[in-house]
N, C-alpha and C positions, 0 to 999 in steps of 0.2 A: 875603209870602216863599212861596218855594217849597220843599215841603218833601216827601222821600220817606223812607213806612215800609217796611225792607227787614226780611224774616222768611223761615223758611224753611216754612212750613206753610199750608195752604189751608183749615183747620177755621175755624172761628168765633171769635174771638177778640174778647170784651169790651171788654178793658183797652184794645185797638189802637182797636177802633170807638170807643169814650168819647175818645180821643186825638186821633183824625182827625177825628170830629164836632167837638171844640169848637174845632182850629184852622179849620175851614172854617168856621166862625160866627164867628170872630174876622177871616176875609176870608181867610184865606190858601189857595195853592192846595196842594191834597195828595194825593201819590201813593203806592201801595201796592205791591211789588214782593217776590216771593216768588222762592223757588227751588224751587218746587212748580207742580205745574198749576194753575189758577183751580180754585177750589171756591165755598163757601160762606161764607168772609171774602171772596171778591173782591165776591161778588153782594150782600152786604149794603153793602160799603164802596160799591161803585158807585151806589147807592142814594141814599147821605149826599150822594153828590157827588163822590169821591175818583176819580181815574184810576188803573186798576188795571190790573197787567202782571203775568207771570210768565218767568221765565227758566230753562229747563233745559239745564243743561252736565254734562259728564262729569266736570268737574273744577272745585278751586278756581281755575284761572287762566283757565278761559271764564266764570266767574262773576264774575271782578274784573274782566274786560276788558267783559262786558256791561254792571257797574255804572257804569266809566267811561265807557262812550259813553252810556249813559241821564243820566247826571248833567250830559255834556256839553251834549249834546241838548236838555235840558231847563231848562238853566241852573240846577241845582238848586243851593238858598242850604244844605242842611242834610240830612244822612243821619242817621236816627235807626236802628240797628239794634238787633235785638233775638234774644236767644240767642247761643249757643256761635258757630256757624259762620257764619252771618250779618256776626256782629262781625267776626271774622278776617278775613273778605273785605272789608268796609268798612275796615279799620284798614290793610290792604295797599294798599287802593286809593288811600287817601288823599292818598298823594303826587301823585297825579297829575289830579286834579279841585280845582278852587277849594273846594266846600263843605263846611263845617264837619263833621266826622264825631265822632257821639253814640253808642257801641254802649252797650248795656245790656246787663247781667248779671242773672240771675234766680235763678241757685243763690249758697249760701252755701259751706258746705264737701262738698258732694256728691264733687263732682271731687277733692276731695284727700284722702277717705277710701276713693275708689275705686280699683282698683287700673289704671285705664284710663290707661295710660302716656300715648297720643297726646293723650288729653282733657286731661292733664295740662298738655302742650305747648302746645297751643292755648291755654290760659288763660294762661299764661307769654307767649306771642308778644302777645297782647291786651292784657296787662299793661304791660310793655315798649312799644308802639308806639302803643297810645290816648294820647292828649293830656288825655283826663279820659274818667271810666269811671261811667256811673250805674249805681246798684243799687237794688235793691228796698227793702229794710230795714237798719237798722242792725246786724242780725247778720253781716249780707253784709260792710258795711263794714270791722267789728271783726275777722273771720277775716282779709279781705285783708291788713289790717295786720301782726296779728299773726302769721300764717302764711306770707303769699305776698309780705310785706318791700312792698308796696305805699304811695306814699305817699298818706298822709292828704289831703295836696292835690289828687290827681286823683280824688279819689273823692267823688262826688255822690249823695246819697241823695233819691230820689225815687221814693217809695210808688207802686204802680200803684193807680191810680183809675177808678172804675168810673160808667158811666150804668149804672143797675140797669134800665131800661126798656128795653135791648139782648135782656134775659132771659126765655124765656116763663114764664107763670106756673102753679103747681100746677095750678090752675084750669084752665088750658086742657089739661091730659091726661087730665082725669077719673079721678084716682086713685080706685079703692074702698077703704075705710078696711079696717084689719084687725080683722077678728071674731073671731077665735081668741086663744090665750095665744103666740102665737107671737113671739118676740122678732126683728125683721128689722132685722139690720144691714147695713152699707155701707162698702165702703173700696175709695177711688178712688187711684191711684198705682201707677208705674212697678213694675214688678216687678223691683229690683233692690235689695241687701242694705242699704242707710241706710235702704227703705220699710218694712221690717222685718216683713213678713208674715207670716214664720214664727211669730213670737212669738205674735201676732193667731190665728193657726191653732190652735196648742197649745192658747190659752187656752179655745178653740170645742170643742175637744175635749173637755177635761176637764169645761165644764159639760154638753155632751149626754152625757158618760160619766155624769154626775150625775142625767143625768135632765130637764136643765132643755130646756124648747123654743126652739130659738135656731136661727136661720139666717143664713148668710152670703153675701152677692154680691161679690165682686170684680170691679173695671174697671180695662183697661187692660193690658198684655203686658207682656212685658221676658225677659232672659235666664234669667230665674228660674222660671218659668212652670214649665215643665216638671216641676222638682223642687217646686214648690208644689202641683201635680197629681196628682206621685208621693205626695206625704205624705198627700195626700185621699184619696187611693185607697185607701193602705195602711192609711189609719187608719177608713177603711168610712165616709165625712163626703160620698160623693159627693150625696147625697140632700139633703143640709142646706148645703153650697158650692157656690157656682154662680160659674163663671168667664165672664164674659161679653166678656169683649177690649175694644177701642177704644169708645168708645162717643161720639156727638156729641150727642145728647139725655142727656146727664148729669143735668140738672135732672128729668127725667122719672124717674130712677132713685133719686136722694136722696129725692126727693117720696113715692115706695113706700116708703121706710125708716121706721122708725123712730128710727134713732140712726146718725150716720157714726162711725165707728173710725180715727183717723187716728194711727198708730204708728209713721211717720216719724221718725227720730234727726238728721236732717237738711234744711232749708231754707232758703229766704231769705225767701219771705212766700207761706205754700202758699195757693193759689184754693180749693183745695175746702172747706176750712174755712168761708169767706166765703160759697159758695155753698150751704152748709149751711143757714148762717143765714139767707138770703137766701129758703130753702125754709120758715124757722119749726123749724129742726130742729137739736136739740141735736148736742153734736161729744163725743168724746173724742180728746184731743190729748196730746201731749209737752210737758211744762213748759220752757221754755228755748228750745226748735225756733221758727226763725222770730220771727214777729210774733206768735204767736198769743196772749203773754201780754197783748199790749195789747187784747183786745177779749174772750177770753174767761177769765172767774172760774168758778174751781173751786166747784161746788155753787149757781151761781146762775144761768150759763146755758150752761153745760157741765163737764166733767171734766179736769182735768189731771194727767197720770201724771209721777212722777217719773223720769228718764233711767235711775237704778241698780236701778229697781225696777220694770218696766214689765208683767212679765206677772204678778207676784201682784198688782197695784196693780189692773192692767186684770179680771184672774179677778175681783176681790171688786166693782168699781165694776158689771160687768155683771150679776153675781148679785143686785147691791142691786136694781137697775131693773128687773130681771127682777120680784123679786117686788113691786114698788111704781112703776108705770108714771105715777103720775096727776101729777107734778111735770114730765114730758119736755114735753109742749106748752108750759106756761109758759116754760119754759127755754129751748126753742127758738124763744118769743118773744122773750124776752130777747135773746137771742143776733143775732136779726134786727135787733132796734135797735141793736145795739151796733157792728155790721159797716155799717148804713145810718148810723152818726153818724161813724162813723171812715174810709170808704172810699169813703162816694158821689159822685162827681163829686172835686173836687180841690182841697186845701189852697190858698189864692191864692198862696204861695212858691213852691210847689215843681209846677209845672205846664213841660208844653215850651214856653207861651206865654213865659215866665219867660226860658227858653232863648233863646229866637228876640230878644227883647227885651233881652237882654245883662245881665238881674239874676241869673241864677243863672250859675255857672261861673267 
């Protein structure tokens, strides 16, 4: 079969590399086309034998035209589009190509909870036009059925799976161990309301006001970045909170931290909590959000917060961890085992190969 993965980023993506590598090893011809300039993702994919392309256009019409032309020219059998914009292009293009189009949705209720009307319209269009929709978690499927009124028959849950060999190891970064009593926290996520950075910052402020030696690193950017920076400045936390923006070497930063704190209240299947486990780092996450309940066990390999009591519980957990960090290393190791058991490579019945041979959908 001739397969194209259609994506909007050139940053390295382990789940995409894993899927493409898997199909190539099974004898399929695999292409990667992005709506962004070529970058690290293309370089890594090309080494695996993927045929890589990028198409830059000023609008959706141009991208549709380019995808249609690409599929016809290369006799593509399957299109797997990831994330919202590529999926919209793909479902609009499906009427002009012979290829079977499979959009994959990576979010659950993020768009639904936001005030972005355009994003809501795009989700609605994809839901209507798509013949079937892949989602990465049961959480996403439940939301689409109950809130967006999408037929359950149209939705197929296919969790992201990973070949963890594509990740750099912590050892390769030569991270020096923490020698003082600082509790080094890291939080990774787009700076939007649903990621809930403000409650994390409020807890950090309270701890510091009480004399707790804690530092926080924030990765990624977003529309609320200026507001968050203003809160940090007004609270005189500039020497305690670092904004590092978008980073490609996420593993390096996780390895340098003691604990990953993920206060997001809207996820389909958060990748950063899995990456923390891969780094043998424990996590704090919100119970019932995304798929964290399937591999994070409170008090054993991580900590789970109640959605209606995030700030209070986070404060108590961080204060407890600061007082006694003796279990963090073992908890991180246990989380790593759970993540690998659950997500390394693929469940036999939930792969792109099964879609190609007709046993899924």
